Backbone as a chain_set.jsonl record, in Angstrom:
{"seq": "XXXXXXXXXXXXXXXXXXXXXXXXXXXXXXXXXXXXXXXXXXXXXXXXXXXXXXXXXXXXXXXXXXXXXXXXXXXXXXXXXXXXXXXXXXXXXXXXXXXXXXXXXXX", "coords": {"N": [[118.097, 126.311, 110.085], [117.56, 123.972, 111.723], [114.771, 124.489, 112.361], [113.667, 124.354, 109.705], [113.895, 121.816, 109.111], [112.535, 120.539, 111.059], [109.924, 121.516, 110.369], [109.679, 120.299, 107.807], [109.679, 117.618, 108.615], [107.398, 117.427, 110.385], [105.329, 118.088, 108.373], [105.673, 115.735, 106.635], [104.811, 113.77, 108.41], [102.327, 114.399, 108.861], [101.29, 113.93, 106.549], [100.661, 111.271, 106.618], [97.939, 110.69, 107.106], [94.585, 109.167, 107.789], [92.614, 106.977, 105.785], [90.241, 108.952, 104.063], [86.596, 109.392, 104.481], [84.299, 108.816, 101.928], [81.599, 110.419, 100.427], [79.45, 108.713, 100.431], [80.186, 106.903, 102.522], [80.095, 108.567, 104.698], [77.718, 108.607, 105.415], [77.156, 106.223, 106.457], [76.406, 104.374, 109.256], [77.908, 102.824, 112.249], [77.603, 99.803, 114.126], [77.869, 97.423, 116.81], [76.146, 95.402, 117.158], [73.651, 93.349, 115.85], [71.712, 94.659, 113.491], [68.122, 95.507, 113.545], [65.213, 94.909, 111.437], [66.37, 95.275, 108.95], [67.972, 95.049, 105.528], [69.827, 92.553, 104.768], [73.2, 92.781, 103.202], [75.57, 91.411, 102.889], [79.022, 90.394, 103.57], [81.421, 92.606, 104.398], [84.669, 94.031, 103.978], [87.377, 95.953, 105.442], [90.483, 97.915, 105.023], [93.344, 99.227, 106.297], [95.382, 99.906, 104.717], [94.83, 100.835, 102.19], [95.499, 103.295, 102.046], [97.105, 105.927, 100.463], [99.095, 107.194, 101.452], [101.58, 106.592, 102.403], [100.794, 104.126, 103.82], [100.133, 101.562, 106.314], [102.465, 101.285, 107.714], [103.686, 103.596, 108.373], [101.807, 104.754, 110.117], [99.993, 105.946, 113.109], [98.719, 103.48, 115.812], [96.182, 104.29, 116.322], [95.637, 105.817, 114.009], [95.762, 103.826, 112.232], [93.552, 102.108, 113.02], [91.334, 104.175, 112.663], [91.645, 104.265, 109.901], [90.944, 101.747, 108.909], [88.345, 101.598, 109.977], [87.169, 103.744, 108.3], [87.557, 102.818, 105.812], [85.989, 100.48, 105.685], [83.393, 101.566, 106.206], [83.237, 103.062, 103.908], [83.294, 100.823, 101.866], [80.957, 99.752, 102.62], [79.13, 101.453, 101.963], [79.503, 101.451, 99.069], [78.344, 99.116, 98.62], [75.825, 99.655, 98.746], [74.65, 99.849, 101.39], [73.822, 101.353, 104.427], [74.448, 100.907, 107.022], [76.895, 99.179, 109.031], [77.623, 96.426, 110.606], [80.27, 95.969, 112.721], [82.337, 93.307, 113.161], [84.957, 92.621, 113.714], [87.59, 94.599, 114.603], [90.393, 97.148, 113.991], [93.179, 97.229, 111.801], [92.423, 95.817, 109.653], [89.34, 95.415, 109.467], [86.366, 93.664, 109.715], [83.161, 93.082, 108.6], [79.352, 93.144, 108.546], [77.169, 94.174, 105.964], [74.424, 96.352, 105.782], [71.284, 97.532, 104.866], [69.339, 99.645, 106.02], [67.913, 102.074, 105.856], [68.782, 104.38, 107.108], [69.326, 107.701, 108.201], [70.793, 109.015, 109.852], [74.094, 109.988, 110.978], [76.759, 108.42, 112.489], [79.892, 108.867, 113.942]], "CA": [[118.09, 125.144, 109.538], [116.773, 123.057, 112.489], [113.345, 124.791, 112.107], [113.202, 123.968, 108.364], [113.947, 120.267, 109.143], [111.282, 120.076, 112.105], [108.882, 121.671, 109.689], [109.765, 119.291, 106.944], [109.251, 116.345, 109.443], [105.849, 117.683, 110.752], [104.455, 117.946, 107.255], [105.866, 114.476, 106.291], [104.19, 112.74, 109.199], [100.918, 114.667, 108.793], [100.667, 113.284, 105.406], [100.19, 109.859, 106.742], [96.564, 110.603, 107.758], [93.98, 107.958, 107.637], [91.705, 106.976, 104.597], [89.203, 109.844, 104.145], [85.376, 108.977, 104.197], [83.647, 109.2, 100.913], [80.309, 111.008, 100.753], [78.601, 107.577, 100.886], [80.997, 106.562, 103.688], [79.882, 109.635, 105.727], [76.319, 108.432, 105.75], [77.083, 104.955, 106.985], [76.653, 104.198, 110.784], [78.303, 101.381, 112.563], [77.123, 99.263, 115.305], [78.602, 96.19, 117.199], [75.256, 94.298, 117.337], [73.029, 93.069, 114.59], [70.67, 95.746, 113.544], [66.979, 95.115, 113.361], [64.579, 95.474, 110.295], [67.268, 95.758, 107.782], [68.016, 94.283, 104.425], [71.399, 92.04, 104.729], [73.848, 92.792, 102.053], [76.836, 90.692, 102.737], [80.134, 90.636, 104.348], [82.25, 93.587, 103.922], [85.973, 94.129, 104.568], [88.182, 97.325, 105.219], [91.783, 97.763, 105.144], [93.931, 100.608, 106.404], [96.641, 99.949, 103.728], [94.295, 101.506, 101.034], [95.972, 104.663, 102.145], [98.116, 106.187, 99.455], [100.099, 108.128, 101.915], [102.747, 105.845, 103.253], [100.508, 102.895, 104.255], [100.157, 101.47, 107.714], [103.899, 101.198, 108.689], [104.026, 104.981, 109.002], [100.537, 105.338, 110.783], [99.887, 105.443, 114.641], [97.651, 102.646, 115.901], [94.924, 105.144, 116.078], [95.33, 106.176, 112.471], [95.323, 102.462, 111.417], [92.213, 101.978, 113.43], [90.309, 105.072, 111.947], [91.54, 104.177, 108.413], [90.211, 100.508, 108.778], [86.822, 102.041, 110.059], [86.571, 104.528, 107.243], [87.479, 101.792, 104.685], [84.734, 99.484, 105.96], [82.203, 102.386, 105.994], [83.163, 103.279, 102.405], [82.838, 99.836, 101.19], [79.547, 99.319, 103.016], [78.384, 102.601, 101.182], [79.589, 101.077, 97.798], [77.29, 97.912, 98.517], [74.382, 100.28, 98.768], [74.516, 99.94, 102.644], [73.902, 102.46, 105.388], [74.679, 100.509, 108.353], [77.623, 98.084, 109.084], [77.866, 95.764, 112.064], [81.692, 95.623, 112.855], [82.652, 92.129, 113.821], [86.414, 92.687, 114.06], [88.352, 96.075, 114.063], [91.693, 97.113, 113.69], [93.659, 97.708, 110.532], [91.65, 95.014, 108.585], [88.283, 95.175, 109.912], [85.298, 92.666, 108.96], [81.65, 93.257, 109.191], [78.206, 92.624, 107.794], [76.667, 95.365, 105.475], [72.984, 96.326, 105.831], [70.481, 98.586, 104.41], [68.235, 99.906, 107.064], [67.139, 103.402, 105.755], [69.172, 105.328, 108.171], [69.889, 108.868, 107.837], [71.753, 109.722, 110.892], [75.404, 109.699, 110.815], [77.459, 108.014, 113.662], [81.25, 108.915, 113.48]], "C": [[117.223, 123.797, 110.361], [115.357, 123.222, 112.294], [112.891, 124.205, 110.865], [113.071, 122.258, 108.458], [112.791, 119.856, 110.057], [110.149, 120.41, 111.412], [108.547, 120.574, 108.556], [109.114, 117.871, 107.512], [107.889, 116.478, 109.738], [105.178, 117.463, 109.482], [104.575, 116.55, 106.769], [104.912, 113.544, 107.02], [102.612, 113.208, 109.214], [100.306, 114.069, 107.39], [100.265, 111.809, 105.263], [98.71, 109.631, 107.549], [95.733, 109.352, 107.262], [93.194, 108.138, 106.379], [90.416, 107.942, 104.734], [87.892, 108.986, 103.819], [84.937, 109.574, 102.995], [82.11, 109.882, 101.235], [79.336, 109.938, 101.226], [78.912, 107.029, 102.315], [80.454, 107.273, 105.006], [78.38, 109.289, 106.197], [76.157, 107.083, 106.293], [77.186, 104.843, 108.546], [77.135, 102.9, 111.068], [77.823, 101.088, 114.025], [78.06, 97.93, 115.656], [77.689, 95.084, 117.483], [74.456, 94.418, 115.941], [71.802, 93.913, 114.555], [69.215, 94.787, 113.147], [66.239, 95.585, 111.982], [65.181, 95.97, 109.344], [67.333, 94.639, 106.839], [69.667, 93.799, 104.579], [71.952, 92.05, 103.491], [75.043, 92.045, 101.718], [77.892, 91.206, 103.634], [80.879, 91.633, 103.675], [83.6, 93.726, 104.726], [86.457, 95.608, 104.356], [89.582, 96.866, 105.362], [92.622, 99.103, 105.287], [95.137, 100.757, 105.357], [96.098, 100.381, 102.369], [94.73, 102.854, 101.074], [97.077, 104.91, 101.108], [99.232, 107.047, 100.013], [100.971, 107.581, 102.884], [102.17, 104.492, 103.88], [100.618, 102.888, 105.885], [101.261, 101.489, 108.386], [104.097, 102.519, 109.208], [102.837, 105.581, 109.633], [100.554, 104.937, 112.436], [98.895, 104.187, 114.683], [96.288, 103.298, 115.872], [94.526, 105.421, 114.969], [94.977, 105.045, 111.863], [93.91, 102.168, 111.862], [91.022, 102.807, 112.568], [90.438, 104.707, 110.424], [90.953, 102.934, 108.142], [88.819, 100.991, 108.91], [86.342, 102.644, 108.778], [86.682, 103.704, 105.882], [86.184, 100.904, 104.642], [83.422, 100.187, 105.75], [82.147, 102.669, 104.29], [82.784, 102.133, 101.576], [81.471, 99.463, 101.405], [78.756, 100.309, 102.051], [78.446, 101.905, 99.707], [78.638, 99.685, 97.631], [75.91, 98.42, 98.404], [73.82, 100.309, 100.316], [74.435, 101.279, 103.315], [74.268, 102.193, 106.766], [75.843, 99.24, 108.162], [77.958, 97.825, 110.659], [79.383, 95.176, 112.023], [81.74, 94.435, 113.646], [84.035, 91.912, 114.433], [86.939, 94.069, 113.69], [89.684, 95.978, 113.806], [91.932, 97.698, 112.216], [92.907, 97.027, 109.278], [90.383, 94.493, 109.263], [87.207, 94.225, 109.103], [84.083, 92.816, 109.534], [80.596, 92.818, 108.27], [77.618, 94.106, 107.454], [75.195, 95.374, 105.404], [72.462, 97.63, 105.33], [69.244, 98.949, 105.207], [67.498, 101.337, 106.993], [67.421, 104.468, 106.57], [69.5, 106.725, 107.499], [70.705, 109.823, 108.854], [73.265, 109.337, 110.739], [76.065, 109.47, 112.17], [79.059, 107.912, 113.365], [82.118, 108.108, 114.691]], "O": [[116.51, 122.939, 109.84], [114.676, 122.221, 112.066], [111.828, 123.584, 110.851], [112.192, 121.615, 107.886], [112.137, 118.851, 109.779], [109.179, 119.701, 111.683], [107.437, 120.067, 108.398], [108.245, 117.207, 106.947], [107.148, 115.589, 109.321], [104.357, 116.545, 109.5], [103.495, 116.063, 106.436], [104.288, 112.668, 106.422], [101.745, 112.407, 109.564], [99.12, 113.806, 107.192], [99.758, 111.241, 104.296], [98.418, 108.73, 108.336], [96.196, 108.603, 106.402], [93.066, 109.26, 105.891], [89.573, 107.621, 105.572], [87.963, 108.029, 103.049], [85.112, 110.786, 102.869], [81.612, 109.759, 102.354], [78.558, 110.106, 102.165], [78.033, 106.756, 103.132], [80.377, 106.733, 106.109], [77.944, 109.694, 107.275], [75.016, 106.749, 106.611], [78.213, 105.309, 109.039], [76.89, 101.94, 110.338], [77.684, 101.936, 114.907], [78.87, 97.487, 114.842], [78.09, 94.011, 117.932], [74.578, 95.332, 115.126], [70.966, 93.89, 115.458], [69.22, 93.678, 112.611], [66.659, 96.606, 111.438], [64.772, 96.99, 108.789], [66.914, 93.512, 107.102], [70.59, 94.61, 104.509], [71.378, 91.423, 102.601], [75.517, 91.979, 100.584], [77.767, 92.213, 104.33], [81.007, 91.578, 102.452], [83.643, 93.563, 105.946], [86.107, 96.335, 103.426], [89.898, 95.733, 105.725], [92.546, 99.973, 104.419], [95.758, 101.818, 105.296], [96.863, 100.304, 101.408], [94.367, 103.607, 100.171], [97.936, 104.042, 100.954], [100.121, 107.543, 99.321], [101.099, 108.027, 104.024], [102.976, 103.745, 104.436], [101.024, 103.813, 106.589], [101.223, 101.685, 109.601], [104.598, 102.687, 110.32], [102.769, 106.807, 109.724], [101.01, 103.895, 112.906], [98.296, 103.885, 113.651], [95.34, 102.71, 115.352], [93.333, 105.38, 114.67], [94.054, 105.029, 111.049], [93.083, 101.979, 110.969], [90.073, 102.291, 111.978], [89.443, 104.823, 109.708], [90.359, 102.897, 107.064], [88.077, 100.802, 107.947], [85.337, 102.231, 108.199], [85.919, 103.953, 104.948], [85.504, 100.712, 103.634], [82.462, 99.617, 105.231], [81.149, 102.493, 103.591], [82.021, 102.321, 100.629], [80.822, 98.911, 100.516], [77.786, 99.891, 101.418], [77.356, 101.805, 99.143], [78.283, 99.306, 96.515], [74.969, 97.723, 98.023], [72.683, 100.731, 100.524], [74.953, 102.262, 102.784], [74.393, 103.093, 107.597], [75.702, 98.421, 107.253], [78.353, 98.573, 111.554], [79.68, 94.14, 111.43], [81.233, 94.453, 114.767], [84.259, 91.206, 115.417], [86.725, 94.585, 112.593], [90.193, 94.919, 113.438], [91.152, 98.418, 111.593], [92.803, 97.543, 108.165], [90.303, 93.314, 109.607], [87.298, 94.118, 107.88], [83.879, 92.718, 110.744], [80.894, 92.163, 107.271], [77.548, 95.022, 108.273], [74.674, 94.357, 104.944], [73.118, 98.671, 105.371], [68.163, 98.441, 104.909], [66.683, 101.719, 107.833], [66.618, 105.371, 106.805], [69.904, 106.79, 106.338], [71.11, 110.976, 108.699], [73.498, 108.205, 110.314], [75.914, 110.361, 113.006], [79.492, 107.009, 112.649], [83.338, 107.976, 114.592]]}, "num_chains": 1, "name": "protein.A"}
């Protein structure tokens, strides 16, 4: 019975994973400095509470950071961007979206 309870607890905790990257989000690189020779697309925001698996209350600080970063990369891709300059991080990151013609992926 204790093993079953432990297994159930582990599966519930693992369901609180961060927001997954979309196909577009996987192609977005991030930087902390303004990229050169790129088209500015606008401000972009992320949010770790976009998660449908329990929200930020049930996530570790590392999971919240990863979810926020994945969210801002996904949102940059939705704007047509491939680069995001992250201005502030954490659960609710803010950045600037750019189209730079990048093909490399930085995780």
